[in-house]
Structure formats: structure tokens, C-alpha cells
N, C-alpha and C positions, 0 to 999 in steps of 0.2 A: 104289674111287674114287681118281683120280689127285690128288695134292696140288697145290696152287697152284704150288709151286716146280718140280715136275716139268713142269707145264704150261708155265711160262716157259721151261724148258730145251727142251722140244719146239718151242715157237715160235721160239726162237733158232736151233735146228738147221734148222728148215724155211726160215727166212730165209737162213741161210748157204748152204744147198743151192741156193736160188733165185739166189744170187749166184755160184754155181760154186765155193764154198768148202767144205772138208771139215767134216763134223759134229764136234762135240766129244764125246768119250767121258765126260769128267768136267768138272765145273764147280766153281769155287771163288769165294768172295766177292771176291777181289782182282782178278778179271778186269775189265779196262777195256772199256767198251762200244765205244769207238772203236778203240783200239789193239790190243786182244787179240781182240775179236770181229770186227773189220773193218767196223763199222757207220759210215755217214756220217749226216748230219743227216736225210736222207730215211728212212733205215733206222730211226733212233731214233723218228721220227714214226710209222712203221708199227708198230714194236715197241709203242709206247704204245697205239695203237688196238687191236692184236691182244690185248694183255694185258687191256685194259679190256673188250673183247668177250668174252674167255674167262672172266675171273674177276671182272669188275665192279670193278676197282681201277685208278685213274689214278695210275700210279707217278710221274708227273711233275707231280702237282698242287701240290707245294710248291716247284717250280722244277727246274732242270737237275740231273740225276744223271749220274754218270760211271762207276760201277762196278756190278757185279752184286750186290755186298753191299748197296748202297743200294736196289736193286730188292727184295732179300730183306727189308730193313727196312720198306719201304713195305707189302709184302704182309703182314708180321707185325703192323704197326700196325693194319691194317684187319681183322684176324681176332680 
């Protein structure tokens, strides 16, 4: 079984590929969703939907988040 964090990494890389951006080989909590991952507001909306579909967690339920570490925190709070 793939962990929720690995699922998020896969979703991010799929989205980056769809934008013509290279995949990330490694992820860390300090990655900024906009500046480091190259996501705009539409991408963040898609990310929210894809994470919720895959692991049933709305990572933006408490408001705007900006870093991958905040996504990790939301996943861990719901587990």
C-alpha cells in the first residue's frame, strides 16, 4: 500500500509533467507550492481535488496553505 505522502508526491509529479515541467526526485517540507513546484491558483485547486479524491482529505479545509510541509501536516492530522 502506498502511503498518503507518496500519493501526494505522485499527484504533484503528474501535474508537473502535464505542465511540461520535470518531475521531482525528492521532496522536502520546505518546498513552496507556487514558487518551487511552479503551481498557480488553478493548479492548487486541481491539487486540492486530486488529493481529496485519492486520500479523502481536503488539505485546504482550514484555509490557504503555501508549503508541502503544510500539506504533510494536514494529512497527518486526519490520520
